[in-house]
Structures are given as C-alpha cells and as structure tokens.
C-alpha positions as CSV (number, residue, x, y, z in Angstrom):
1,M,93.9,91.0,79.2
2,S,94.5,88.1,81.6
3,E,94.0,87.7,85.3
4,T,95.6,85.6,88.1
5,Q,95.5,85.6,91.8
6,R,98.1,85.7,94.6
7,G,96.5,85.2,98.0
8,A,93.8,87.8,98.3
9,L,95.4,89.9,95.6
10,R,93.8,90.0,92.2
11,V,96.3,90.6,89.4
12,V,95.2,92.0,86.0
13,V,97.8,91.8,83.1
14,L,97.4,94.1,80.1
15,P,99.6,94.0,76.9
16,T,100.6,97.6,77.0
17,R,101.1,100.4,79.5
18,A,98.4,102.5,77.9
19,E,95.9,99.7,78.2
20,M,96.9,99.0,81.8
21,G,96.3,102.7,82.7
22,Q,92.9,102.7,81.1
23,V,91.7,99.5,82.7
24,A,93.0,100.6,86.1
25,A,91.3,104.0,85.7
26,D,88.0,102.3,84.8
27,H,88.3,100.2,87.9
28,V,88.9,103.3,90.2
29,A,86.2,105.4,88.5
30,D,83.7,102.6,88.9
31,R,84.6,102.2,92.6
32,M,84.4,105.9,93.2
33,R,81.0,106.2,91.5
34,T,79.7,103.3,93.6
35,L,80.9,104.8,96.8
36,L,79.5,108.3,96.0
37,A,76.1,106.6,95.4
38,T,76.0,105.5,99.1
39,Q,78.1,108.0,101.0
40,P,78.6,111.8,101.0
41,T,82.3,111.8,100.1
42,V,85.1,109.6,98.9
43,R,88.5,109.8,100.6
44,A,91.3,108.9,98.2
45,V,95.1,108.9,98.5
46,F,97.3,109.3,95.4
47,A,100.8,108.3,94.5
48,A,102.9,110.8,92.6
49,A,105.3,109.0,90.2
50,A,106.0,108.7,86.5
51,S,104.5,105.2,86.7
52,Q,101.1,106.7,87.5
53,E,100.8,109.0,84.6
54,D,98.7,106.7,82.4
55,V,96.1,105.8,85.0
56,L,95.7,109.5,86.1
57,A,95.5,110.6,82.5
58,A,92.7,108.2,81.9
59,L,91.0,108.9,85.3
60,V,90.6,112.6,84.6
61,R,88.6,111.7,81.5
62,A,86.3,109.4,83.4
63,E,82.6,110.4,83.4
64,G,80.2,110.4,86.3
65,I,82.5,111.2,89.2
66,D,81.4,114.2,91.3
67,W,84.9,115.4,92.1
68,S,83.5,118.1,94.4
69,R,82.7,115.3,96.8
70,V,86.2,113.8,96.7
71,E,88.7,114.4,99.5
72,A,92.2,114.0,98.1
73,F,95.5,113.2,100.0
74,H,98.9,112.1,98.8
75,L,101.2,109.3,99.8
76,D,104.5,111.0,100.4
77,E,106.6,114.1,100.1
78,Y,110.3,115.1,100.2
79,V,111.5,116.9,103.3
80,G,112.9,120.3,102.3
81,L,110.6,120.9,99.3
82,P,108.0,123.5,100.3
83,L,104.4,123.6,98.9
84,G,104.5,124.5,95.3
85,D,108.1,123.5,94.6
86,P,108.1,122.1,91.1
87,R,110.0,119.0,92.2
88,S,107.5,118.2,95.0
89,F,105.0,115.4,94.8
90,G,102.2,117.7,95.8
91,R,103.0,119.9,92.8
92,W,103.2,116.8,90.5
93,L,99.7,115.7,91.6
94,G,98.4,119.2,91.2
95,D,99.7,119.2,87.6
96,H,98.5,115.7,86.7
97,I,95.1,115.5,88.4
98,F,94.1,118.0,91.1
99,S,94.2,121.1,89.0
100,I,92.2,119.3,86.2
101,V,89.4,117.7,88.2
102,R,89.5,120.0,91.2
103,P,88.5,117.7,94.1
104,G,86.4,119.4,96.8
105,R,89.2,119.0,99.3
106,V,92.9,118.6,98.7
107,E,95.2,118.1,101.6
108,L,99.0,118.3,100.9
109,M,102.0,117.5,103.1
110,D,104.3,120.5,103.4
111,G,107.8,119.4,102.8
112,G,109.0,122.8,103.8
113,A,107.5,122.7,107.3
114,P,110.2,123.5,109.9
115,D,109.6,120.2,111.9
116,A,109.0,117.1,109.8
117,T,107.8,115.1,112.8
118,L,105.1,117.6,113.6
119,E,104.1,117.9,110.0
120,C,103.7,114.1,109.9
121,A,101.5,114.2,113.0
122,R,99.4,117.0,111.5
123,Y,98.9,115.2,108.2
124,G,98.4,111.8,109.9
125,A,95.6,113.3,112.0
126,L,93.8,114.4,108.8
127,I,94.0,111.0,107.3
128,A,93.0,109.2,110.5
129,D,89.9,111.4,110.8
130,G,87.8,109.1,108.5
131,G,90.5,106.8,107.1
132,L,90.9,106.2,103.4
133,D,88.3,104.7,101.0
134,I,90.7,104.0,98.2
135,A,94.5,104.2,97.7
136,L,96.0,104.7,94.2
137,I,99.5,103.5,94.5
138,G,102.5,102.0,92.7
139,I,105.4,99.7,93.7
140,G,109.0,100.9,93.8
141,E,112.0,99.0,92.2
142,N,112.9,97.8,95.7
143,G,109.3,96.8,96.4
144,H,108.5,99.8,98.5
145,L,105.0,101.3,98.8
146,A,105.2,105.1,99.1
147,F,108.6,105.7,100.8
148,N,108.3,102.6,103.0
149,D,111.6,101.3,101.8
150,P,112.6,97.9,103.2
151,H,114.7,99.3,106.0
152,V,111.8,101.4,107.4
153,A,108.8,99.4,106.4
154,D,106.6,98.2,109.3
155,F,103.5,96.2,108.6
156,D,102.2,97.1,112.1
157,D,103.4,100.7,112.2
158,P,101.9,102.7,115.1
159,F,102.1,105.9,113.0
160,T,99.8,107.1,110.3
161,V,102.5,109.2,108.6
162,K,106.2,109.3,109.6
163,P,109.5,110.9,108.6
164,V,111.9,108.4,106.9
165,E,115.4,108.3,105.3
166,I,115.1,107.3,101.6
167,D,117.3,104.5,100.6
168,D,119.8,104.8,97.7
169,M,117.9,102.5,95.4
170,S,114.8,104.7,95.7
171,R,116.8,107.8,95.2
172,H,118.4,106.4,92.0
173,Q,114.9,105.6,90.8
174,Q,113.9,109.2,91.2
175,V,116.7,110.1,88.8
176,R,115.6,107.4,86.3
177,D,112.1,108.7,86.5
178,G,113.2,112.1,85.5
179,A,112.2,113.8,88.8
180,F,115.8,115.0,89.5
181,A,118.8,115.6,87.2
182,E,121.3,113.8,89.4
183,F,121.5,111.5,92.4
184,D,123.0,114.1,94.7
185,A,120.0,116.4,94.1
186,V,117.5,113.9,95.4
187,P,116.6,114.6,99.0
188,R,117.6,112.1,101.6
189,L,114.5,112.5,103.8
190,A,110.8,112.2,103.2
191,M,107.5,112.0,104.9
192,T,105.4,108.9,104.1
193,V,102.0,107.4,104.7
194,T,102.9,104.2,106.6
195,M,102.3,100.6,105.6
196,S,99.6,100.1,108.3
197,T,97.7,103.1,106.9
198,I,98.0,102.0,103.3
199,M,96.8,98.5,104.3
200,A,93.9,100.0,106.3
201,S,92.5,101.6,103.1
202,R,89.2,100.0,102.3
203,A,90.3,99.4,98.6
204,I,93.7,99.6,96.9
205,S,94.5,100.0,93.2
206,V,98.1,99.3,92.3
207,V,99.5,100.3,89.0
208,V,103.0,99.0,87.9
209,P,104.3,99.3,84.4
210,G,107.6,98.5,82.7
211,V,110.3,95.9,82.7
212,H,112.3,97.8,85.2
213,K,109.7,96.9,87.8
214,A,109.6,93.2,86.8
215,A,111.9,92.0,89.6
216,A,109.8,93.9,92.2
217,V,106.6,92.5,90.8
218,A,107.9,88.9,90.9
219,R,109.0,89.4,94.6
220,T,105.6,91.0,95.4
221,L,103.7,88.0,93.9
222,D,105.9,85.0,94.5
223,G,108.4,85.8,97.3
224,P,107.8,85.6,101.0
225,I,105.6,88.2,102.6
226,E,108.2,90.3,104.4
227,T,109.3,93.9,104.8
228,A,112.3,93.1,102.6
229,C,109.7,93.5,99.9
230,P,107.1,95.7,101.5
231,A,104.6,95.3,98.6
232,S,104.4,91.6,99.3
233,V,101.9,92.3,102.0
234,L,99.3,93.4,99.4
235,R,98.6,89.7,99.1
236,R,96.8,90.0,102.4
237,H,94.5,92.9,101.6
238,P,90.9,91.9,101.1
239,D,90.2,94.4,98.3
240,A,93.3,95.1,96.3
241,V,93.9,94.8,92.6
242,L,97.4,95.0,90.9
243,F,97.4,96.2,87.3
244,V,100.5,95.5,85.3
245,D,101.6,95.5,81.7
246,E,103.3,92.4,80.2
247,P,106.9,93.7,80.7
248,A,106.3,94.3,84.4
249,M,104.9,90.7,84.7
250,S,107.7,89.1,82.8
251,Q,109.6,87.7,85.7
252,A,106.6,86.5,87.8
253,A,105.6,82.8,87.9
254,G,102.8,81.7,85.7
C-alpha cells in the first residue's frame, strides 16, 4: 500500500482490486462506528456499480456497525425502471448490501415515477433533511460522479437531486459493466444526486478499480479542476479519500 496527496484529497493505492476493496471498507466501517458512538444515526449514500462490488462485499462483513441506526440512500437511478426492476440501481444495492445488513432506513428513488422532476424533488428533500454523513462513490470513465456527466455537472448546482440525460460514454460503460446487454437498451435519462450534494457530504470514500478507469483517475488527480472531469473537484473536499488499485493509478503522475 502507498499513499499520495492531491490538494485536500488523500489517495491510497493498493496492489489489487480485492485489497483496495478491503482497505476502503475498513475505512468506511471505522468512520461509521466512530459516528455512531457520538450521534444517533449515520446517513450514508451508496453508488451502485460493478466497481463497488469489492468494497461492499467487505463492508457487509465488517463488525461493530449497528446497521439499525444507518439511514441509507443511493446516488442515482434510471428513469423508466420502477422499484424492484432487476436492472435498477436500487435493486442492485438491495442485492449487494441492503438485504444483507438491513439498514434501519432505506430510501430509494423510484425510476418508474410518472414525473421524474417531482420524484427528484421528493428524494432531494429526504436527503436535504439532515444531509449526508458519508458518501460511498466511484468515478466514471468520463470522470463523472453519479450521473453528473460533464455536460450536466455543476459544482454549484442549486438542486439536491435532478433529472439528467446520460451521455453516450456513460451508456457504453453500463454495457461494459454488464448492466445491459446492448447500448440501445440503456436508458437515456436518469435521476442523480448532484455535485453540490455529493461535495456537501461530511466525508467521501471513493473506490476506483481497473485499468479502464486509469485515464479518468489521471484527469481527476492531475488535470484542471473543471466540470469537463467532474471528479476533479474531489481535490477540494476536506475529508475525502480515493482508493485505487495499481492499474487504475497507472496513468497518474507520481
């Protein structure tokens, strides 16, 4: 394991994806236990993606977390996929963590709601009512956080959750990740927690494995801080840690 720093962002590099997931899970579990020692609940938001499988698999095994006092949210959802749809992010998180540890409160976006704007307002109000203690997120191949792709990312977004059009690079990534069989099957619209909401989280744990994410990691760490690479703004967060494996770090400087 090695560490480096970019701005305020701590970067932890592990040799393998499995080691990365375990160390990231240890960090999150420690943070959650510490918070639960001083406050009645922990409010956490989770990303749903293949890149998060290792950290979630390790987190569900962590000891000493009173999950009945965890309030769980998720980062984004496809418009048009109702609650329980096997392709939805809510269902993915249910399968990978929520049904295993059973948080005391789970709030899901309903991709099948008849009005996506109203559903975003509803869900945004739930998050805004207390904010987020910790965000467990990844970085997309185009540098996105959640579905804040470069063309819709706003570091000062006035919304908590908003409807967006997913760019083609992100839609192709969903096929490569195995979420959909073909590009045309990937929905064009999503609901996403905004950049301003993510950055307002009191702590952020970012997990990014694999060589296919190397260019995005390099831009995040070494490029300009700009919405062309939304994840670059993580270098301004006062309590964020980026966990990567060596392939993901292979194009970053030093």
